[in-house]
N, C-alpha and C positions, 0 to 999 in steps of 0.2 A: 643584788636582787633584781635590778633592772635588766642586767645582762642575761640572767637566767630566764626572765620572762620573754625576752626577745628571741632567744635561741630556738625554742620550739616553733615560733612563727616562721623563722627562716627555713627550717627544715620542711615545714608544711608547704611553704611557697615553692621550694625547690621540687618537692614531690609533685605538686600540682602542675608545675611547668613541664616536668619530665613525663608525666603519665596522662594528665587530663588534657592538656593543650593538643597533643597529637590526635587524641580521640575526637576532640571537638573539630579540629581542622579537617579530619577525614570526613566527618559527617557533613560539614558545611561545603567542602570541596565537591562532593558528589552532586550538589545542586548548581554548581557554577558552569557557565559556558566554557568551552575548551580554551578560548583566548584568555579568559580571566584565570583559569587554572594554571596555564603556562606562565602567566605573569607572576603568580605567587611563588614560582620557583626562584625568581630573582630577588625575593625579599631578603633571604638570608640562607647561608649554608645549612643551618639547622632545619629550616622549613623545607629546603630542597630535599634533604635526606628523609625527612618525615613523609613527604608526599610521594616521592619516587619509590619508596619501599611499600607502597600500598597499591598493588596491581589493579584492583577494581576501578581506580581512577583513570586508568590508561587503556581501557578496552575499546574506546571509540576515537576516531579521527574525523573531525568535521571541518571541511574546507568549502562549504557552501558559498557560492558567489565570490570566492576569493580570487585575487590575481595570483599569477605564478603558482597555481595549485599543483602542477606537476612536479615542480622543484620542491615545493613544500612537502608533498607526499613522500618523495624519495628521502628527503632529509629526516622526516619524522620516523619513517619505518626503519631507518638506520640506527635509531636510538634504542638502547637496551630497554627502556621503560615501555616501549611499544612492541615488544616481542610477542605479546599475546593478544593483539588487537582483534576484536570480533566484529567491529562495524566501521565502515568507511563511507562517508557521505561527500560526494563531489558534485552535488546537484547545482547545475549552472555555474560550475567553477570555470575560471578562465585559465588559458594556457596549459591545458592538459591534452596531450596528444599520444598517439600510439607509441612513440619513442619512450615516453615516460613509463608506460606500462611494461615495455620490454626491459627497461632498466630494473624495474621491480622484479621481474621474472628472473633476471640473472644475478642481481646483487642483494635483493631483500626477500628472497624466497622463504626463509625461515620465519620472518615476521608475519607472513600471511597464512601460515598453516592452520590457524584457528579461526580465520575470517568466516563469518556467517552471513553478513549483510553487506552488499555493495550497491551503492546508488551512483549511477553514471547519467542521471537525468540531465538532458540538455547539453551533454558533452559532445558536440557535433563534429569534433575533429577525431573522435574515436571511430575506427573502422573494424572490419572483421579481423584484421591483423592485431589490433590492440585487444580485442575480445579474446582472441586465442592466447595471447601472452598472459593476460591477467587471470583468466579462468584456469590456466594450467598450474597456477600457484596456489589456488584455494579450493581444494577438493571438498571442503566441508561447507561450502557456500549453501545457504538455505533461501536467502532473499536476494533477488537480482532485479534491478530496475534500470532500463535504458530508454526511458521516455524521450520522445522527440529526437530520434537519431535516424537520419535518412541514409546514412552510409552503411549501416549494418544490414546484411542480407541473410539469406538462408544459411550461408556458409558460417556466419558468426554464430547462429543458433546451433549449428552442428557442433561447433567447438564447445559451446556451453554444455550441451547434453553429454558430450563425450568426457568432459573434464569434471563436471560437477553433478554428481549423482543424487544429491540430497535436496535439490531445489523444491520448495513448497510454495513459494510466492514469486511470481514472475510478471513483471510489468514491461510490455512491449508497446505501450501506447505511443502512437505517432511514428512507429517504424514502418514507413510506407513501402519499403522494398522487401519485406518478408512475404512469403507466399504460403500456399497450402502445404508445401513441402516442409516448411518450418513447423507447422502445426502437426504434421505427421510425426516428425522427430520428437516433438514435445509429448504427444500422445503415447508414443511407444516407450519413452524413457521416464516420464514423470506421472505415473499412474496414481501417485499419492499427492499430486498437486492440489493445493487448497485455494489458491488465489491466482487468477489470470486476468490481465488487462490487455485487451486487443483494440482499444480505442483508435479509430482512424487508420487501421491497417487495411488499406483500401484494396489490396490485391487478393484478399481472402474470399473464398467462395463457400457455398453450402458444404461441399465435399470436405474441405479442411476442418470446418467447425464440427461436422458430424464425427470426425475421427476423435476430436477432443472429447466430445460429449459421450461417446461410446466407451472410452477407455479411462477417462479421468473422473471417475465416479465420486472421488473425495472432495471435489470442488465445493467450496463454501461461498466464494465470491467470483462472479463472472461479469466483466465489464465489456459490453459490446457497443459502446457509445459511438454514434455517428457512423454506423455501418449499415448502409441502406441496401446492400446487395444480397443479403441473406433473405431466405424465404421461409415459409411455414415448414418446408421439408426439413430444414435444420432446426427451427424454433421448437418444433414438436419434440425433438430429441432432448431438449432441456429437461423434460420430465424425468429423465433417467438419472438426475442428480439429487439424490435424497437428502443430502446435507446442505443444499444451497440455501444461503441466507441473504446474500446481496446480489441483485441482478439489475444491471443498467442496460436498457434497450432504447435509450433516447435516439430518436430518428429512425427507428425500425419501420420504414414505410410499407414494407410488405407483410408485416405481422397482422394476421387477421384474428377474429374472435375464436376461430377454431384452434389456431396456434396458441393463443393465450389460454384457452381452456385446458390445453395439455400442460402448459407451464403451471397451472393451478394445482397440479398434482404434487408440486414441490411444497409440501406443507410447512416447511421450516423457514420460508422466506419472511424476512422482517423489513427489507427495504427493496422497493420496486420502482424503477424509473421508466415510465411509459410516455415521456414527453415526446410530442410530435409523432406518436404512433397513430397516424391519421385514419387507418382502416378499422380501428377498434371502436366498438360500441358498448352499450350497456351489457350486452350478452357476455362479452369477454370479461368485463370488470366484475360482473356478478359472479362469474365462475371463480375469479381470484378471491373475492370476498368469502365465498363459501368454502374454498379450499385452503387458503392461506390465512388462517385465523390468528396467526401471531404477528400479522402485519403492523408495523409501526410507522413506516414512511411510504407514501404513495404519491407519485406525480402523474397527473393526467393532463398536464399543461398542453394546450393547443389542440385537444381532441374535441371536435365539435359534435361527434356522434354519441356523447354520453349525456345523461340527464339526471334529474333528481332521483330517479329510480335506483341507479347504481349506488348513490349516496345512502339511500335508505337501507339497502341490503348490506352495504359496508357497515352501517351503524348496527345492524342486527347481529352481524357475526364478528366484527372487529372493534366494537365500541370500547372495549377495555384495554386495547393495545395501541390504537392509532394515536400518534402524537403530532404528525406532520402530514398535511394534505394540501396538494397544489392543484387547483382546478382553474388556474388562470387561462382565459381564452375558451373555457368550456361554456359556450353560450346557452346550453340547455340546463345549466345549474343556476338556480336563483341565488341572490344575495341573502345572507342570514345575519341576524344579530349575534353578538358574542354568546348571549344566553341560549339562543336557539342552537348554536353550534355545540355548545357544551352539553346540551341535552342529548345530542346525537353521539358526541365523542367526548366524554368527560375528561380524558387525559390530553386533549388537543392543546398544543402549545403554539403551533404555527398553521395558519390557514390562509392560502392565497387564492383570491377569486378575481374574475375578470372585472375590468373597469367599465 
């Protein structure tokens, strides 16, 4: 009698182990960092087989800030489980050079055929040569970021646009050696571009930016942080971006109220950074308030030419959307209590005002 009672329990346990545990492990594993996921492979042969047979777990390689990242990348992409990798993150990784990317090109070509996102931020030993090698292996790349790379030039961008035709998100922030020629290449080849970051690309001029603005009408995010060389001649062209939602003009010292009034035609803007746009006054901000009625984030940090007048107009047109407002250093805007602020902007979560 006892034996008969025990037998069904053994069967149930075996079934649970065989069917339920793999499902549970797959769900849990998708939430784990890559290092922990790889560690699980060492637990047992059974768990190794369970996890390696589940492709969604092996779509990303993350070597952020790791040492010997170049060797690690080559070793990983040589493994069968990474044959369909879609994302590689090497942000501030150490020991990654052009030679490693050339090895990937020659020996790991198949593994990169489905790659959609590549982050080389801070990989300062990568040059145009490495960019040519890696982009030639991933024609389906959609997101490419090489923040803070002073070795990449217009030649590197030429390789990108020739090899990767599907880019929609491009981050060139801090690439100080690219010029208007690179922007011309981008404008001619990426007219479906949705996001572009040109922060601190100091060689750029109005001419290069105008090419982007005239041809890349699908842009939703444009970051021109710390670029003081542009003028209203270019800023006015931003009005030709009907889908624009995010615009960073921090440090745009030549932006005037006239230029800002043109930008106000971009009615879908939700985030606008006007920090240190020192020529702007109430006139420009009022135009933004009246035109960009979906505005959620606005920074007027350091602009002494704005007063309570622009705040009142912002309240009239954007009171139901604004959640963050930075008027630090705006000496013409008076202090307000929390209740007074909430009367103007009921959804406000963050308000920064001068001390």
